C-alpha positions in Angstrom: -99.6 0.0 -24.8 -99.7 3.3 -26.0 -103.3 4.2 -24.3 -102.0 2.8 -21.2 -99.0 5.1 -20.9 -99.7 6.3 -17.5 -100.5 3.3 -15.9 -97.9 0.4 -15.0 -97.7 -2.7 -17.5 -95.1 -4.6 -16.4 -96.0 -7.9 -18.5 -93.7 -9.6 -21.0 -94.5 -8.9 -24.6 -97.2 -10.6 -26.4 -95.9 -14.0 -27.4 -96.8 -16.0 -30.5 -100.3 -17.7 -29.6 -101.6 -20.0 -31.8 -104.7 -22.4 -31.9 -106.5 -22.3 -28.3 -109.2 -21.0 -30.1 -111.8 -22.8 -27.6 -110.0 -22.0 -24.2 -109.6 -18.4 -25.8 -113.4 -18.5 -26.9 -114.1 -19.7 -22.8 -112.2 -17.4 -21.2 -113.4 -14.3 -23.1 -116.8 -15.3 -22.3 -116.4 -15.7 -18.8 -114.7 -11.9 -18.3 -117.7 -11.0 -20.6 -120.0 -12.2 -17.7 -118.3 -11.0 -15.2 -117.6 -7.5 -16.0 -121.9 -7.4 -17.2 -122.4 -8.9 -13.4 -120.1 -6.4 -11.6 -117.8 -9.5 -10.8 -114.1 -9.8 -11.0 -112.6 -12.2 -14.0 -110.8 -14.6 -11.9 -109.1 -17.5 -14.2 -107.1 -20.6 -13.6 -105.1 -22.2 -16.4 -103.7 -25.3 -15.5 -102.1 -28.3 -17.4 -98.5 -30.0 -17.7 -95.6 -28.1 -17.6 -94.6 -27.0 -21.4 -98.6 -27.1 -22.3 -98.7 -23.1 -22.9 -100.4 -22.1 -19.8 -98.1 -18.7 -19.8 -98.3 -18.0 -23.3 -102.1 -18.5 -22.9 -102.3 -16.3 -19.9 -100.4 -13.5 -21.8 -102.1 -13.5 -24.8 -105.5 -13.1 -22.8 -104.1 -10.1 -21.1 -103.4 -8.2 -23.8 -106.7 -9.3 -24.8 -108.1 -8.0 -22.1 -106.3 -4.9 -21.6 -109.0 -2.3 -23.2 -111.3 -2.9 -20.0 -108.5 -2.5 -17.4 -107.1 1.3 -17.6 -105.1 1.1 -14.3 -102.6 -1.3 -15.7 -101.1 -4.8 -15.8 -98.4 -6.6 -13.6 -96.8 -10.2 -13.9 -95.6 -11.6 -10.8 -93.7 -15.2 -11.1 -94.5 -17.5 -8.1 -91.8 -19.9 -9.0 -93.7 -23.3 -8.4 -92.0 -25.3 -10.7 -88.8 -24.0 -9.2 -86.8 -26.7 -6.7 -84.9 -24.3 -4.9 -88.4 -22.9 -3.2 -91.7 -21.1 -3.6 -92.2 -17.2 -3.9 -94.4 -16.8 -0.8 -97.3 -14.4 -0.7 -94.9 -11.7 0.9 -92.6 -11.8 -1.8 -95.2 -12.0 -4.1 -96.3 -8.6 -2.7 -92.9 -6.9 -3.2 -93.0 -7.8 -7.1 -96.5 -6.2 -7.2 -95.6 -3.4 -5.2 -92.3 -2.7 -7.2 -94.2 -3.2 -10.5 -96.6 -0.2 -9.3 -93.8 1.7 -8.8 -93.3 1.6 -5.2 -89.4 2.8 -4.4 -88.2 -0.1 -3.0 -87.1 2.1 0.2 -90.9 2.3 0.9 -92.1 -1.6 0.3 -92.7 -2.3 4.2 -89.9 -4.8 5.6 -92.6 -6.7 8.0 -94.6 -9.7 5.8 -97.9 -8.9 6.9 -97.6 -5.3 6.6 -96.1 -5.7 3.1 -99.4 -7.9 2.2 -101.4 -5.3 3.8 -99.8 -2.5 1.7 -100.3 -4.8 -1.6 -104.2 -5.5 -0.7 -104.3 -1.8 -0.1 -102.7 -1.0 -3.8 -105.5 -3.5 -5.8 -108.3 -2.1 -3.7 -111.1 -1.6 -6.2 -108.4 -0.9 -9.0 -109.4 -2.0 -12.5 -106.3 -3.5 -12.9 -105.2 -6.8 -14.7 -102.6 -9.5 -12.8 -100.9 -12.5 -14.3 -99.4 -14.5 -11.1 -97.8 -17.3 -13.4 -96.7 -20.6 -11.7 -98.4 -21.1 -8.6 -97.6 -24.2 -6.7 -100.0 -24.0 -3.9 -103.0 -21.5 -3.1 -101.1 -20.5 0.2 -98.9 -18.4 -2.0 -101.7 -16.2 -2.7 -103.1 -15.7 0.8 -103.6 -12.6 2.2 -102.2 -10.8 -1.2 -105.6 -10.0 -3.4 -107.9 -8.5 -1.0 -110.8 -6.6 -2.7 -110.1 -6.9 -6.5 -113.9 -6.7 -7.3 -112.8 -4.7 -10.4 -110.1 -6.8 -11.3 -108.6 -9.7 -13.6 -106.7 -12.0 -12.0 -105.3 -15.1 -14.1 -103.5 -17.7 -12.4 -101.7 -20.1 -14.0 -100.3 -23.7 -12.1 -99.3 -27.4 -13.2 -101.6 -28.3 -10.3 -105.3 -28.2 -10.3 -105.7 -26.0 -7.9 -109.2 -26.9 -6.2 -108.9 -24.3 -3.4 -109.0 -21.3 -5.6 -112.1 -22.8 -7.3 -114.0 -23.7 -3.8 -112.7 -20.7 -1.7 -111.8 -17.9 -4.2 -114.5 -18.6 -7.2 -111.6 -19.1 -9.5 -113.3 -20.9 -12.9 -110.3 -23.4 -13.8 -109.7 -24.2 -17.5 -107.4 -27.0 -17.9 -105.1 -26.7 -21.3 -105.0 -30.0 -23.7 -101.9 -30.7 -26.0 -102.0 -29.1 -29.3 -103.6 -31.4 -32.2 -101.8 -31.9 -35.6 -103.6 -28.6 -37.0 -102.4 -27.1 -34.1 -99.0 -27.9 -34.8 -99.3 -26.9 -38.6 -100.3 -23.5 -37.7 -97.3 -23.1 -35.2 -94.9 -24.5 -37.5 -96.4 -22.1 -40.0 -96.3 -18.8 -37.9 -92.6 -20.1 -36.5 -91.6 -20.2 -40.4 -92.4 -16.4 -41.1 -93.1 -16.9 -44.7 -90.1 -19.7 -45.6 -90.8 -22.5 -47.5 -93.9 -24.9 -46.9 -93.2 -27.7 -44.4 -94.1 -31.1 -45.8 -97.5 -32.5 -44.1 -95.4 -35.5 -43.1 -93.2 -33.5 -41.5 -95.3 -31.7 -39.4 -97.2 -35.4 -38.7 -94.0 -36.7 -37.5 -93.2 -33.8 -35.1 -96.9 -33.8 -33.6 -96.8 -37.4 -33.1 -93.2 -37.6 -31.6 -93.4 -34.6 -29.2 -97.0 -35.7 -28.1 -98.7 -32.3 -28.9 -96.8 -30.6 -26.5 -96.3 -27.2 -27.0 -93.3 -26.1 -25.9 -91.4 -29.2 -27.5 -93.5 -28.3 -30.7 -92.3 -24.7 -30.8 -88.5 -26.1 -30.5 -88.5 -29.0 -32.7 -90.7 -26.6 -35.1 -87.9 -23.4 -34.6 -85.3 -26.3 -35.7 -87.1 -27.3 -38.9 -87.5 -23.5 -40.0 -84.0 -23.0 -39.2 -82.8 -24.4 -42.4 -79.9 -26.0 -41.0 -81.0 -29.4 -41.7 -83.3 -31.1 -44.3 -86.8 -30.9 -42.5 -87.4 -34.8 -44.0 -84.1 -35.8 -42.3 -84.4 -34.0 -39.3 -87.9 -35.9 -38.1 -86.3 -39.1 -39.4 -83.6 -38.9 -36.9 -85.9 -37.6 -34.1 -86.3 -41.2 -33.0 -88.2 -41.9 -29.9 -89.6 -45.4 -30.6 -87.6 -46.9 -27.9 -88.6 -44.2 -25.3 -92.4 -44.8 -26.2 -94.5 -46.3 -23.5 -98.4 -47.4 -24.8 -98.6 -44.5 -27.2 -97.0 -41.7 -25.0 -94.2 -40.0 -25.4 -92.1 -38.4 -22.2 -90.6 -34.7 -22.6 -87.7 -36.0 -21.5 -87.9 -38.5 -24.7 -88.5 -35.4 -26.9 -85.8 -33.3 -25.4 -83.2 -36.2 -25.9 -84.5 -36.2 -29.4 -84.1 -32.2 -29.7 -80.6 -32.7 -28.1 -79.1 -35.3 -30.5 -79.7 -32.7 -33.2 -77.4 -30.5 -31.9 -73.6 -30.4 -32.5 -71.3 -31.6 -30.2 -69.9 -28.5 -29.2 -73.5 -27.2 -28.6 -74.3 -30.9 -26.8 -71.5 -30.3 -24.1 -72.7 -26.7 -23.7 -76.0 -27.5 -23.0 -75.1 -30.4 -20.7 -72.4 -28.4 -18.7 -74.4 -25.2 -18.3 -77.5 -26.9 -16.8 -75.4 -27.7 -14.0 -74.7 -23.7 -13.0 -75.8 -23.0 -9.5 -78.5 -20.6 -9.0 -81.7 -19.6 -11.0 -79.8 -17.7 -13.8 -76.2 -17.0 -14.9 -74.1 -14.5 -16.3 -71.4 -14.8 -18.5 -68.3 -15.0 -16.2 -69.9 -18.1 -14.2 -70.8 -19.2 -17.8 -67.2 -19.4 -18.7 -66.2 -20.9 -15.4 -68.6 -23.7 -16.1 -67.7 -24.3 -20.2 -64.1 -23.6 -19.3 -63.7 -20.7 -22.0 -62.8 -17.4 -22.7 -65.6 -14.8 -22.5 -65.7 -13.8 -25.9 -66.0 -17.1 -27.2 -68.4 -18.5 -24.5 -70.8 -15.4 -25.6 -70.8 -16.4 -28.4 -71.6 -20.3 -27.5 -74.3 -19.1 -25.6 -75.9 -17.1 -28.5 -76.0 -20.4 -30.2 -78.1 -22.0 -27.7 -80.3 -18.7 -27.3 -81.4 -19.1 -31.3 -82.0 -22.6 -31.0 -84.7 -21.7 -28.0 -82.8 -24.0 -25.6 -81.4 -20.6 -23.6 -83.5 -17.5 -22.9 -81.3 -14.2 -22.8 -82.7 -12.1 -19.9 -80.7 -9.1 -20.9 -78.3 -7.6 -19.2 -75.8 -10.1 -19.5 -78.0 -12.7 -18.0 -79.1 -16.4 -19.1 -81.6 -19.0 -17.9 -82.7 -22.2 -18.8 -86.2 -22.7 -19.0 -86.8 -25.3 -15.7 -87.7 -28.2 -18.1 -84.4 -28.0 -20.1 -82.2 -27.1 -17.0 -83.6 -30.4 -15.4 -82.9 -32.4 -18.6 -79.3 -30.7 -19.1 -78.3 -31.6 -16.1 -79.6 -35.2 -16.0 -77.8 -35.6 -19.2 -74.4 -34.2 -17.8 -74.4 -36.8 -14.8 -75.3 -39.3 -17.5 -73.2 -39.0 -20.5 -69.7 -37.6 -18.9 -69.7 -37.4 -15.3 -66.2 -36.8 -14.6 -66.7 -34.1 -16.9 -69.9 -33.1 -14.8 -67.8 -33.0 -11.6 -65.1 -31.0 -13.2 -67.5 -28.4 -14.0 -69.3 -28.2 -11.0 -65.6 -27.7 -9.2 -64.9 -24.8 -11.5 -68.3 -23.3 -11.2 -67.9 -23.6 -7.1 -64.4 -22.4 -7.2 -65.5 -19.3 -9.5 -68.3 -18.2 -7.1 -66.5 -19.0 -4.2 -63.5 -16.6 -5.3 -66.6 -14.0 -6.4 -68.1 -14.1 -2.9 -64.4 -13.2 -1.7 -64.3 -10.3 -4.2 -67.6 -9.1 -3.4 -67.1 -9.1 0.3 -63.7 -7.4 0.2 -65.3 -4.3 -2.1 -68.4 -4.5 0.2 -67.6 -5.1 4.3 -65.9 -3.2 6.9 -65.5 -5.7 9.2 -61.6 -7.5 9.4 -61.1 -10.5 7.3 -62.6 -13.4 8.3 -60.3 -15.6 10.4 -59.0 -18.5 8.3 -59.8 -17.0 5.4 -56.7 -14.3 4.9 -54.8 -16.3 1.9 -58.1 -16.3 0.2 -59.0 -12.7 0.9 -55.1 -11.8 0.1 -55.5 -13.7 -3.2 -58.8 -11.8 -4.4 -59.1 -8.5 -5.5 -61.9 -6.4 -4.3 -64.7 -5.7 -6.7 -64.7 -2.5 -8.4 -67.4 0.7 -8.6 -67.6 1.3 -4.7 -69.9 -0.3 -2.5 -73.1 0.7 -4.3 -72.0 -1.2 -7.3 -71.0 -4.1 -5.4 -74.2 -4.1 -3.1 -76.1 -4.5 -6.5 -73.9 -7.0 -7.9 -74.4 -9.1 -4.5 -78.1 -9.0 -4.9 -78.3 -10.2 -8.6 -75.9 -13.3 -7.7 -77.1 -13.9 -4.3 -78.4 -17.1 -5.1 -76.1 -18.2 -7.3 -73.3 -17.5 -4.6 -75.2 -19.3 -1.9 -75.6 -22.4 -3.9 -72.1 -22.2 -4.6 -71.3 -21.8 -1.0 -73.6 -24.9 -0.4 -71.6 -26.3 -3.0 -68.2 -26.2 -1.4 -69.7 -28.3 1.7 -71.2 -30.8 -1.0 -67.7 -31.2 -2.8 -66.1 -32.0 0.5 -63.8 -29.0 0.1 -63.1 -28.2 4.1 -60.7 -25.1 3.2 -63.6 -23.7 1.4 -66.6 -24.6 3.2 -65.5 -23.4 6.4 -64.8 -20.0 4.7 -67.3 -19.2 2.0 -70.3 -18.6 4.2 -68.4 -15.9 6.1 -67.8 -13.8 3.2 -71.4 -13.7 2.7 -72.1 -12.6 5.9 -72.1 -8.9 5.6 -74.3 -8.5 3.0 -76.7 -11.3 4.4 -77.0 -9.3 8.1 -77.2 -5.6 6.2 -79.8 -6.6 3.6 -81.9 -8.9 5.9 -81.2 -12.5 4.3 -79.5 -14.3 7.4 -82.1 -16.9 7.1 -80.2 -18.1 3.7 -76.9 -18.5 5.6 -77.9 -20.8 8.8 -77.8 -23.8 7.7 -74.2 -23.0 5.4 -72.8 -22.2 8.8 -73.7 -24.8 10.8 -72.3 -27.5 8.2 -69.2 -25.4 7.9 -68.7 -26.0 11.7 -68.5 -29.3 10.7 -65.0 -28.4 8.4 -63.5 -25.8 11.3 -60.1 -27.4 11.7 -58.7 -24.7 14.3 -60.5 -23.2 17.5 -60.0 -19.5 15.8 -62.0 -20.6 12.7 -64.6 -21.8 15.5 -64.8 -18.7 17.0 -65.5 -17.0 13.3 -68.6 -19.2 12.7 -69.9 -18.9 16.1 -69.5 -15.4 16.2 -71.4 -14.9 12.9 -74.2 -17.6 13.6 -75.0 -14.9 17.0 -75.0 -12.2 14.4 -77.3 -14.0 12.0 -79.5 -15.0 14.5 -79.6 -11.5 16.1 -81.0 -9.9 12.7 -83.5 -12.8 13.0 -84.3 -11.6 16.2 -83.7 -15.0 18.1 -82.3 -13.6 21.2 -81.6 -16.8 22.8 -79.8 -18.4 19.9 -77.8 -15.0 19.9 -76.6 -15.9 23.7 -75.7 -19.8 22.4 -73.5 -19.3 19.9 -71.7 -15.8 21.4 -71.4 -18.0 24.3 -69.6 -20.4 22.3 -67.5 -18.1 20.2 -66.2 -16.8 24.0 -65.5 -20.6 25.0 -63.7 -20.6 22.2 -60.5 -19.1 24.1 -59.7 -16.7 20.9 -58.0 -13.3 22.7 -58.6 -11.6 19.7 -62.5 -12.3 19.1 -63.0 -11.7 23.1 -64.7 -8.2 22.2 -66.7 -9.2 19.3 -67.6 -12.4 21.2 -69.1 -10.4 24.4 -70.6 -7.6 22.1 -72.9 -10.2 20.9 -73.8 -11.2 24.3 -74.5 -7.7 25.0 -76.6 -7.4 21.8 -78.6 -10.7 22.8 -79.3 -9.6 26.2 -80.4 -6.2 24.4 -82.9 -8.2 22.3 -84.1 -9.8 25.2 -84.7 -6.9 27.0 -82.6 -7.5 29.7 -81.0 -3.9 29.3 -78.8 -3.9 32.8 -76.6 -7.3 31.2 -76.6 -5.9 28.1 -74.8 -2.9 29.1 -72.7 -4.7 31.8 -71.5 -7.1 28.1 -71.0 -4.2 26.2 -68.9 -2.3 29.1 -66.5 -5.6 29.4 -66.2 -5.7 25.4 -65.1 -2.1 25.3 -62.0 -3.4 27.7 -61.3 -6.3 25.4 -60.7 -4.3 22.7 -57.0 -4.1 23.0 -56.9 -7.8 22.7 -57.7 -7.4 19.0 -53.8 -5.8 18.2 -54.9 -4.3 15.4 -55.1 -0.2 15.7 -57.6 0.0 12.9 -60.2 -2.6 14.1 -60.0 -1.6 17.7 -60.8 1.8 16.7 -63.9 0.4 14.8 -64.9 -2.2 17.0 -65.2 0.7 19.9 -67.2 3.1 17.4 -69.5 0.2 17.2 -69.6 -0.5 21.0 -70.3 3.1 21.3 -73.6 3.3 19.1 -74.6 -0.3 20.6 -74.2 1.6 24.4 -76.1 4.4 23.2 -79.0 2.4 21.6 -79.1 0.6 25.0 -79.1 3.9 27.1 -81.8 5.0 24.9 -84.1 1.9 25.6 -83.3 2.9 29.5 -84.5 6.5 28.7 -80.7 7.4 29.8 -81.0 10.2 26.7 -78.1 12.0 28.1 -75.6 8.8 28.0 -77.1 7.7 24.6 -76.5 11.2 22.7 -72.6 11.6 22.9 -71.8 7.8 22.4 -74.1 7.7 19.2 -72.8 11.0 17.9 -69.2 9.9 18.5 -69.7 6.9 16.7 -71.1 8.3 13.8 -68.4 10.8 13.4 -66.1 7.7 13.4 -68.6 6.0 10.8 -68.7 9.1 9.0 -65.2 8.7 7.8 -65.2 4.9 6.3 -66.3 4.2 2.8 -67.7 0.9 4.2 -69.4 1.8 7.0 -72.1 3.8 5.7 -75.0 1.1 6.9 -73.6 1.7 10.4 -73.4 6.0 9.8 -77.2 5.3 8.9 -78.0 3.3 12.2 -76.4 6.4 13.8 -78.7 9.2 12.2 -81.7 6.6 12.6 -80.8 6.7 15.9 -80.5 10.1 17.0 -83.6 11.1 15.1 -85.7 8.3 17.4 -84.0 10.5 20.6 -85.3 13.5 18.7 -88.7 12.1 18.5 -88.5 11.2 21.8 -87.8 14.9 23.1 -90.3 16.4 21.1 -88.0 17.8 18.7 -89.4 17.2 15.6 -87.3 19.3 13.1 -84.2 17.3 14.3 -86.1 14.1 14.0 -86.8 14.5 10.6 -83.5 16.0 9.5 -81.8 12.4 11.2 -84.1 10.5 9.5 -84.2 11.8 6.4 -80.0 11.5 6.2 -81.1 7.9 7.4 -83.1 7.4 4.8 -80.5 8.4 1.7 -78.1 6.4 3.4 -79.7 3.0 3.4 -80.7 3.6 -0.3 -77.7 4.1 -1.2 -76.1 1.1 -0.1 -79.3 -1.4 -1.4 -81.0 -1.2 2.2 -84.3 -0.9 1.6 -85.9 -2.8 4.5 -84.2 -0.5 6.7 -84.9 2.7 4.4 -88.8 1.6 4.4 -88.7 1.8 8.1 -87.5 5.1 8.5 -89.9 6.3 5.9 -92.5 5.1 8.0 -91.6 6.9 10.7 -91.4 10.1 8.7 -94.8 9.5 7.3 -95.9 9.2 10.6 -94.6 12.2 11.8 -95.9 14.3 9.2 -99.6 12.4 9.7 -99.0 13.6 13.3 -98.5 17.2 12.1 -101.2 17.6 9.4 -98.9 17.4 6.8 -97.5 15.7 3.9 -94.8 13.5 3.9 -92.5 14.7 1.1 -91.4 11.6 0.3 
């Protein structure tokens, strides 16, 4: 896209697109008419999984590109992912990031984020591909004024509401015919010897014209590893046919049978890897091999179009292949599958602990002492660890869930606590609530129950549910665990603060400070006192008691400044001091503190918190009639 160097272009590279002559002609005509009438180009490409919707969408994007000088974006709505749909607000985050908005400037609140996305698109001559949409609600509030844009949506469902409410033109994609299959195989061959017609016919018939299956089967045929006739002859699906139709899983069964025994095992077991994608270490745990050998085996599956290399050491299955591989794993060798799941779960549990040791400043969770002592802290510093936490997050959560599913009480009650600090600091608390509630069923001692209830109070505080904060904080206080009394009282104070019961909050925080010596750990006592000073100062500020607030927050910040893992709390102190200065009319002081806070939040991958501070800076600049400078 050399002629668009100044505009964002985040679409994947142009894929091989064969046939689709009719669909390309119809959609191109629709685009020409829309441009002539001054209307947006709104297209929905619908069809079964593997039919080629994304391929055609990308082909059209490149075909239309010259008419949209403001760029082209690709958003993934994950409609086929059983782990959950991407809501409109998260699509807005993708959109803003691809437009070049720094993560710290992307609004944290969903409605604000959607508004920012609409503003960024307004009257832009931009091309937008939104892939794998399952429900129209995933687009609600996202698009706004796209009067000069082109929006191409792909979906496995016929989204009638897109047509009725939003005037999208729908194009239903059929399977490939025999001629298109021949064209595809010729393109895949790239000048290799001609494939006999009977081979093409056999592949097309047994794949029911499904482009994805044809691409995989065709790739195997032209690879030269087998005689094409022998391949098709062994590609037997007759026993799986029904009324002349062949299921997708039947096609994949036949492709699977052509793999070596090692490849079959790798394919099956990798389908069990928790999370949407995986890195080499998790793959090695699943397969039970050394990293170097596993890397070679992954490359073989990538070459055979069964696995996607996403770069940066990450791999994933197309969802079709993942479902097929997972089903085969339990069908063919359930004991082996169970062992692989356990290896993956244990590895993820250990990795969660290692990451937490490199990230969290809080004490080792009660009951997890042995597990933490056995794990080396993840290297690289807090920022690097936060980055890995973010990349592996969904897999780590899935692994924690697996501890409970496998009935491993020693892990199920502990591993969620290793995810707590990162979840709290980066506003991912909602992902852990159910894990913690299940963990309570595995808690064997009162101190472990205290830890889980105390953390549940914190998770609910981050979610803004003050009553639930109080409920779980009381449960923690009632556990009778002496060293945890100060923390339970602290969260009672924070719950009351969230409910604007400031007098009760200050009482709880004073009682918490008095209980700090019960911790019997001088280092943690000092940190707990600093946290309580920060909280007390914040509550005093909310009550308008600025003379009390400033020294408390300043003293807390001085402590956090000397701790490698307390950057988030140092940032919070700086933000509070900026808020106080702003309230006193000291705009220069406010700006200095806020800029420091923003930089600190960004350093430890807390973009939502950084964004809030940057919004305050922008509002300050606007009030003074100058540019914000960020």
